N, C-alpha and C positions, 0 to 999 in steps of 0.2 A: 383526584385521580390516585388510585392506590399505587404505592411504590413496589417495584418488582422485589421479590424476596431475595435477600442477600445470599450469595453462594457460600456454602461452608467450605473453606479452603482445605480442611482435613479430609474431605470427600471427593474433591475435584478429580483426583487421579485414580479413584477406585476402579479396579478392573482394566487399567491401562498400563502400558509399559514404555519406558523411556530408555534409550541408549545414548551414552555420551562417549565421544572420541576426540582425541587430539591429533591434528594433522599438520604436515608442513614443518617449517622451522620451529624449534621450541622457544618458549618465552617464559620468563619468570612471572608467576601469577596463574599459569594454567592450572596448577594443582588446586589453587584456591577456588577456581571456577568449577573444577570437577567436584570438589568437596561440597560446594554450595548446591550444585545441581543434584548430587546424590541425596544429600540430607533433606533439601526441600521437596524433592521428588517423593521420598519416603514419607515425609510429613503429610503430603497430599494424598497418600494412600496408594500411590503408584508403585510398580515394581521397576527398579532401576538396574541397568546393566552397564558394566564396563566393556568398551571395545578397545582391546589392547593393540598396539602397533598401528594406530590409524586406520586408514582405508584398507591397508593390507590385511589387517585382522578382520575387517568387515567381509572382505572377499574370501579369506581362508576359513573363517568361522571356527567351529569346534571350541577348543579351550580359550580361544582368543576373545570370546564373548562370554563373560561371566557375570553372575548376579553380584551387585554391590550391596554391602551392608553399612550400617551407621559406623561401626567400628573400623571398617576397612579404609575409611578416609581420615582417620585419626592421625595426628602428627604429620599431616600432609601439607598443611597450610603454609608452613615456613620453608618448605623445600623448593628449590629452583628447578627448572626443567619441567618434565612431565613424567609422573611416576607410572602412568599407564602406557607410556611409550608413543612414539611417532615415527612414521616411516614414509619415504617417497614411494608411491605405488603406481607402477605402470599398468598393472592389471586392471585397476578401476577405471583407467582411461578407455578400456575397450568395452564394448556392449556385452561381451561374454562375462567379463569380470563383474560388471554391474548386475548381471543377471544372478550370478552366484551370491553376491551381497544381498540381493533382494530375497533370494531363497532362504538365506540364513536368518534374516529378520522375520520373514513370514513364519517360519517354523517356531520361532520364539514368541510370536505375537507381538513384536515390536513395531509400533506405528508412529513413534515419535523419536526423532533423531536430533541430538544437540551436537553441533560441530564447533570445535574450538580450533581456529587456524587462520591462515591468511586468505587473500582474495582468491587464489587458485583453489584451496580447499573448499571455500564456500561456493565458488562457481561450480565445482564438481558435485556438491551437495544439491544445488538447485537443479542441475541437469538430471541427477538421480531422481529427484522429486517429480520433474516433468515427465520422465520416462516411465514412472512407476506403473501406470496401468498397462503399458506396452510390455513391461518386464513381467508383470503378473500373467499376461496372456501367453507369453513364451513358456513360463513355468507350468501353466495349466496344460498347455498343448503337449509338453514333454512328460506330463504326468509326475512332475516333482512336487507339486502341491495340490491339495484337494480343493474342490469348489468352496467348501466351508472355510478353509484356511484363507483362500483368496478373498472371499466375501468379508471375513473378519478384518482383513488387512487391506481394504479397498482403496485407501488413500494414505499417503505418508506426510506427516508434518515435519518441517525442517526449521530449526532456529539456529542461527550462528552467533558465536561470540568471536570477536576478532583478536587473535593472539599473535602479535607481531612487534618486535622491538623497534621496528622502523617507523611505526605510526603512519604507514603509507596507505591506509584505507580511507578513502573519502567518505564524509558523512559523519564521521565520529570525531570527538575532540581528542580522545586518548584511547589507544589500543592497549590491551593487556601486555605488560612487559616493557613499555616504553619508559615509564618513570624509573623502573629498576635499572634499565640499561643506562639512563642518565646518571643515576647514582654511581654505577661503576665507573663511568667515564669521568665525572667530576672528581671522584676520589683520586683518580690517576692524574688528572690535570692539576689538582691542588698539590699532589706530591711532586710532580715535575716542575711546577712553579718555583718551589723552594730551591731546587738545584739550578734551575735556569737563572734565578736571581744571583746566586752565589757566584757564578761564572760569566754573568752578562751574556747569556746565550739566547738564541732564537730557536724555539721549538716548533716543529710542525707535526701535528697529530692527525692521523687518519682514523675517522670513526666509520661505522657501518652506515649504509644508506646507498644502495646501488642505484635505486631509482627515486629515492625521496631524501631530501635534505633536512628533515625535521631534527634529528639528533644533532647534526652539525650546527644548525642555526641556534637551537636552544643551548647547546654547550657554549657557543660563542657569546650568547647573552649572559650565561651563568658565570662564566669566568672572565668576562671583559676582554675577549680575544681581539687582536688587532685586525684580523682578516678571516673571512670564512668563504669557502668554495662550496656551492650546492648545485645539484644537477638542474633544479628548476629555474635558476637565474644565473646563467654563466656571466662572468665579468665582461665588462665592455672591452672592446679592442683597445689595446695600449694599457691594459691592466698592470703589466709588468712595471711600468714607470710609476704608476699610481701607488702600487704596493710598496715599492722601494721608498718613495717619497714618504709615505705614511710611517713606515718603520723608522726612518731616519728622524722624522718629527718626534716620534715617541721617545726615542733615545735623547733627542735634544731637550725634551721636557724633564729629563732626569730618570726615565724608566730604565731599569737594569735588565729588562727581558722583553721579548716579543713572543706572543703565542699565535700561531695560525692553525685554523681547523680546516681539514679537507674531508669532504664526504667521499666515500669510495667511488661514487659514480660522477664526481665532479668533471666538468668538461668546459671548453671554451666555446665561443659563438660559432666556431666552424665544426664543432662536434669532436674535436681532438681532446683526448683525456688529459686532465690535469692531475698529476700524481705528486706525492710528497717529495719524491726525488727531483722532479722538474722544479718545484718551488725551492728546494734546498739548493740546487745548482745555481738558480737565479739569485737568491739572497747571498750566497757564499761568494759568487763571482762578482756581482755588481757592488755589493756593500762591504764585502770582507768580513761579515759577522760570523762568529763561531756558531754554526748551525747543526742541529740534531733532528732526526726524525724518529717518530714512534708510531707503529701501526698497532692499534688496540686489539683488533681481531675478535676471537670468540670470547674473550674475557667479558665482553659486553653482554653476552647471552647468559653468563653464569651467575652464581651467587644466589643468595636468598632474596625473595621479592621484597620491595619496599612496602611500607604501610599502605600507601595510596594504591598500588597494584592489588594488594590483598582485598582491600575494601571495594575497589572497582570490580574485581572479579567475583567477589562474594555477591555484591548487589546485581551484577549481570547474571549470575547463575540463578538467583531468585527470579529475576525478570524472565529468563529464558524458560524456566519451568512453567511460569504463568502463561507466557506467550504460546507454548506448545499445548497446554491444556485448554486454552481459550480458542485455539485455532479451529477453523472449519476448512472443508475442501476448497473453498473459494479464497481463503486467505493467502496472500502471496508469501513466499518464504522471506523471513525477515532476519535482520541482525539486531541484537540489543546492545545499547551502549549508554553512556552518560553524556549529557550535554550540559555544561556547567555542573550543577549538582542534581539534575533531573534525569531520571531513567527515560530513555526514548527507544522506540522501535522503528527501524528504517527498512524499506523494501530492499532486500539483498541485491537484486540485480540492478537497481537504480545506483546503488553505491558502487557496484562493480563497474557499471558503465562510466560513471564520473571518474573513477580511478583510471580507467583505460583512456579517457578523454585527456587526462593530464599528460599521459605518455605521448599521445598524439600531438598535443599542443607543443610539447618540448621538441618533438621530432620536426615539426613545422616551423619552429623558431618563434612561436607565440609564447614567449616566457612570461609575460604579465598575466596571460590567461592561465598559464600553468600554476602560478602562485595563487591566483584567485580560486581556481578549481580545487586546490587543496583544502580550502575552507578558511573561515574567518580566523580561526586560532593560528594557523600557519602564516597567514597574510599579516596578522598583527605582530607575530614574532619577527618576521622578516623586516617589516617597517620599522619596528622598535630598534632592531640591530642597525639598520641603515642610518637611522636618526643619531645613534650614539657613536657609531664607528666611522662612517664615510663622511667626515667633516674636516674642514680645515679651520682650526682655531687660530685667529689672529693674535699676534703678540700684544699683551696688554700694556697700555701706557697710562700711568696714573698721574694725574695733575691736581694741584691744590687750587681750590677756588676760595680766595680770601673772603671769609665771612658770608659767602654765598655758595649754595649748591643747587644743582637742578633738582627741583622737587618732583617734577614729572615732565617727561617729553611725550606729548600726545602724538597720535599718528598724523596730525596736521603739521607737526614740526614746531608748534609753539611751546616755548619753555616758561615754566612758572617758577619763580625764584623765591626762596625763603631764607631768612636770616639765620642760617646754621652753617657751621664750619665742618667740612668732612671731606675725605678723599674720595674721588669718584673715578672709574676708568674712563679714559678719554674716548675710547672706542665703543663704550657701552651705547647701544642704540636706543634703549628705552628709558634709561635712567630710573628704572623701578628697582627698588630694594625689597627682595623677598627673604624673610628669615625662616630658618629651619630649626626645630628643636625636637628631641626625644622626650617622651613623658611616660612615667610609670616604670614597671619592671622591665629589665632588658630582655631581649629575645633575639634569636638568630634571624637575620634578614633586615634588621633595622639599618645597618650600614648600607646594604644594597639599595634600600629605598632612599637614603640620603644621597648616595652617589648619583643615582639617576635623577633625583630631583635637582641637585646642583648642576649637573651637566646639561639637563633639559632647559633649566632656567638660563644658563650661560648661552646656550644656542638661541634662545629667544631674545637675547640681548639684555637680560636682567643682571643686576648685581646681587649675588647670593651671599647671605650672612649666616654664619653658623652660631647658634646659641648653645652654650655649654650648660649642663646641669639643669635642664628643663625650665619650668616657670621660675624657679629660684634664680637661675642664671639670667633670665630675661628681666627680672626685677633688679638684680645687682650689676647689670651691664657686662655680663660675661659673653660679649658678642663681638665676632670678628669676621672680616670678609673671608670667604673660602673660594678657591679657584678650581680650574679643571684638574690640575695635578694634585691638588689637595685631597681629592677623594680617590686617587689612583690605588688600585688593589683592594678596595673596600668591599667589593661584591662578596668575596668568600670569607669575610671576617665576621665572627660571631660577636654577640654583646652589642654595646653601643659606644662607638669612638667619641661621640659628642658628650657622653655622660648623661645619665638619666636618673630622675628622682620622682617620688610619688607626690610631692607637695602640689597643692592646688593653688590657683592664682587669687582666690578670693581674699587671702590674707595680706597680700601686697599689690593690690590693684593700682594703687597710686603710683608706686615705683614703676610698675609695668608700663602704665600709660605715658609716664615721663620718658622712659627709655625708648618706647616706640617713636615718640616725637624727636628724641635726641638723635637716635640712629636712623631717623627718617625711613621707618619701615612701612612699606605700602601694602604688604600681604604676609600671611603667616601659614606655614605648613607645620602642622603638629602630627608627629608620627609616634603612635603609642597605643596603650591599652585603654581600659575603662577611664583611667585618670585623664587621658588625652580628651575623650569624649566629654567628661564631666567639666574639665577645665575649659575646653572650648565653649561649652554652654554657659559657664559662668561669665566668660568674656562677652558673650552675646548679650546676656542679661544686664551687664554693667555698661553697655553702650549708651544708655540714657544718661548716665552720670559722667562717663568719660568718652568725649568725642573721638579721642585718639584711637579708641577701639573699633571705630567704624571703618574697618578695613576688611577685605575678603579673607576668610579663614577657611582652611580645609583640613580636616582630620583624616589621616591615613591609618587604619586599624593595624596595630602590630603588638600582639600578645600571645603567649602560649595558651592562654585560657579560652580564646576565641569567643569572648563575651561582649564585644563591642556592638551596640545597636546599629542597625543599618547595613550590616555586612554578614554574609553567610560564612566567610572565611576571613581569618586575620593572618597577617604575615607572622611567621614564627610558629604557628600551630602545627604545621606539617613536620618541621624539624623535631619538635617536642614529641610528636606522635611517633615518629620513627625511633627516637631514643627509647621511649616507653616499650614499643613493640619489640625492639631488638633485646631489651633487658628481660622482657617477659619470655622471649624464646629461650634464653639461657636458663631462666628459672624453671620453665617447663621441662627442659632437658634434664635439669637436676632432679625434678619431681619424678620424671619418668624412670630415671635411673634408680632412685631410691625406692619406688613403688609406694602406693598408699600414702601419698603425702599431698597436702593442699597448701598453697601459698596464697596469703592475703597481701595484696600490693596496693599501696596508697599512691594516688596520682595527684598532681596539682590541678588548679582550675578554679579555686575559690568556690563559689556556689554553682559554677557552670559545669555540667557533667559531660561536655563535649569530649575531652580527652579520655575519660574513663570509658565512655560508650564506644568511641571509635577505636581506641586501643583494644577494648574487648572484642570488637569485630575483627580486628587485624591479627590479634594474637590467639583467637580461639578460646576466650575466657568463658568460664561456666557461668558467671554473673557479674554485673557491674552495678554498684550501689551509687546512686546520684540524688542530689537534692531535689531535682525537678520531678522525680518519680518517688513519691513518699513510700516508706516501708516501715513495717512494725515488727514486733517480736515473732508474730505468727509467720510473716514472710521469711524471716531469718530461719525459723524452724523448718520451713518448706525447702529452703535452699540447702540446709544441712542434710535433710532426707534425701534430696535429689543426688547429693554427692555420695551418700551411703549406698544408694542403688547403683551409682556409676561404678563404685569400687567392686561391684559384683561382676562387672564386665571385664574385658581384656584391657580397658583403658583405666589404669589405676593411678590417676593423678588428677589434681584439681588446680584451678586458677581463678581467684576471685579478685576483682578490682574494686577499689572504694575511692571515690572522689573525696578530697580532704575535708570538704564541708558538707558532705551529704546528709549528716545528722549530727547534732551537737551532743547527743547522748550515746548513740550507737557508734562510738569511736572505732578506730582501727584496732586499738587494744581490746575493746569490748568484743568486737566481732571475732578477733583472734582467740580470745579466752572462751567465747561461746562455742566456736567450732572445735577448739581443742577438747572442751569438756564433752560436748555432744558426740563428737566423732571418736571418742576414746575406745580403743580396741578395734576400730575400723580403719581410721587414718590418723596421722599426726599433722600438726600444722606448723607453718613458719610465716613470718611476716617481713615485709620489706617496705620501707618508706623511701621513695625514690628521690624526693627533695629537689634541690636546686640544679641537679644534673639535667633536668628537663628544660632549663632556660639556657644551658650552655651548648657548646659545640658549634661547628661550622654549619652555615645554613644548607638546607637540602636544595636540590636543583629547583624544586617547585617554589620554594620560598624565595630563592634568588630571582627566578623569572617573574614571579608574581610581584615582588617588591619593586623590581625594575619598571614593570609596566605601570604600577600604581604611582610611582614617583613622576613619571612622564605625564600620565593622565592628570595628576594633580596640578602640575605647572601649566599645561595647556588650558586647563579650566580657569585657573587664576588669571592667566593672560587675557583670556576673553572677558572675564568678570571685571578685570581692572578697566578695560575699555568701556564697559557698560556703566561703571561706577565714577567715571571721570566727569565731574560736574563743576562748572564755574571755577575752573582753574585748580581743582584739587580732587583727591580721592575721597569719596563719601559713600560708604556701604553700610546701610542699616536695614536693608530688607532681609526677610528670613532666608532667602535663597543665596544670600552672600556669605553664609557660614554653613558649610555642609560636611557631611561624612561621606568620603568616597568608599564605596563598598561593592563587593561582588553579590548581586542578587540574582539567583537562578542562573541566568546564562550570560549576564552582561555586567559591566562596571557601571554603577549609577551614582549620582550625587543626591543626597537627601538632606534637607535642612535639619540642623541640630534641634531647632525649636519644635519641628514636627515629631522627631524621634523621642522627645522628652516623654510624651504620653505613652509611648510603646516600651518604656524602660521601668524595670523594677530596681529603683535606686538602693533600696535597702540591701538587696542581695547582689547588686551589681550585675545584672544579666537582662537580656531583652525578654519581653513577656512572651514573645513567639519565637521558637527556635526550630528550624527546619529538621535538624538531625534526630529529633525525638521520634520521628516516623520510622527511623531505622532500628529502634529498640526491639520491636517484635522479631526482626531478623536475627539480632543477637541472641534472643531467647530460643528461637526455633533451631538455630544451628547448634545450640547447647542442649537440645532435646527436651525443652520445656514445652508443656501443652499450653499453647497460647494462641490467640487469634491473629491472623494476618489480614490486614485491611485490603480487600480486593475490589473496593468501590472506586478507588482512584487508579484507573488503568492508564498505562502509558499508551497514547494513541499512536497509530502508524503515521509517521511523518515522511513527506517526500523531500528528496535532495536534488532532484533533476532541476528544480527552480534555480539552483545555484549557477546553472549554466546560462541563465538569461544574459544576453548581451554578448555572449561569446560565439564567434562565427563557427 
């Protein structure tokens, strides 16, 4: 059977017009979405219009609806808010107002509308689309449009992108602006933490979220807060006593501060508001603690968008244009979003309905349903917070067992004893020892992963051991117990507190196996980069020779390079990406001021081009050279010619990114010299090597949250695996699935055996053979005005979200 001819994406929009508007509350990243919509719309051959001042501009028409050009969205990517304006519009709520808006669109031949806003804005867009035929009839009857004009605009296509810092739109993992708002919040929380520690104070912070507690919940996770109040799950009656007891316990463990996060819509079970002042009065009166409150307010909406929001908005902009141009009169209005790392299209009104269902569930006191309806991401965040925060840790009593220690306490209660002398906590339920080590180069988020691993392990009843200096430390016995307070305050610390080295275990496998026996280690958590993966694989391969290595092993990817097989994302990559993006913003600003200047910027990543490609998308680079996409002198020549043409426009600056190992011969110096020579008289060049600043800094909110979840998931998996591997009075794990990489694949966290991933790995260049982000390369080129093909064969299918309501009354 013959394959249908592939659609030429550069002709999909020929003869069609697209209008883009932002409505409702502003959010960082809206400009990135507008920019992508405009440029991809022009790329497809469509005519694109700005609608200024949201729906008000649509109603008023005139100069509020203007043609957009390629240059008109330049330097927009890094700006917060919305450049084309947003306004609350009462006129659009009336039939008369919507009739005026329809008339303005018909006169300009616009039949495709892209709306960036919250659920109210998108609901209004759907109503507008539903009434379209009726509005056309009114206009025809009044003689305001001709029959030909009405026929040419017989139906209106609507696509929405959700811009809201609250992340309150059900069906989507993240809305535009949420990650940036978390950046603002965490910056402030980190700053407050230092002063709180100095004076031993309790700080109560109010964050936005009148109807949704996402910001509050993730902030609590990311800063290790002692308590969080969210609208979806009010605290149980008697929470006042519980809160005071928890704060007292924390101080008793040596903590010099307490942090409490309050969502602005927080309430108790009776519906009474819980405010910062209420909580302050309670803590001050009952405990006598020095207590302060801070209300963050609109600072959360401001500032430059994060790298995540820019990439999210850019990808959504591309998907929105494709959805508009592929739509038929029968296609329901949809919203585009990302689920995991996949673009998805969701029926707009289904999402709106589920969002309303959350409000109804909260009003009816069905709080568990409210959390579930928010979606899996929200539910996981809440459950993770509860696991780490709402616990009562018993005081540890350590006792010495002369020449004997509990090797394993199975769930039947039988103790198996071996002839080893060691201290064990008397109240430890499982008597399992889990060792944790960091391997490879340091990165932001490693400490957060160690913290959650340690605490989750302690909650499971295990004894946690910290291994210093990677496999080297494991070989030389640099191992010590680590307790709950030993990892206090680690979430926001960059680098690796345990110490990390690149050395692999193959050179001292004898010593490692002896120490595993000596310290009675039953399982291993290896947090690190490609060396962690390679080291874990070497230990699996050595199991035939060393029986001590037959223990469950889990590798948690943590590296700025994002090159660990088995995972789409690594801890630390988001922080590095933000560092590169913010530096590129400053470089672009310098280039724009100087005029006719091109910057060549070298990024880290080894042979993996993830950082260069994603930073290129986030910073609006003209090109990004990577190892995975081969290039030659002819390609370099074309890139120079492209920049020469660009200098003839109003945008007289250039930004080129180069991955550090993209080509052994076409080095950063070579490319700098080539561009300098070929651009002589048209532009001049400068170069920057960003270096190790990409590995430093405090972890981003994404990395803190991701690392926390990964640590917990690793421990829970090990706990189950240890039960399965308990045979004949001892732990024996030699099956392939007993040593895995824990990774994010598409939409979920999965465990993949190290031995299976071996065949999917390019060991010479230390990268996976298949990398998902390479599909984003054409978007980077299109947004930089290169003539390239966009793959339209892989369409995001429309997915239904109402199924999430299953089982909810």
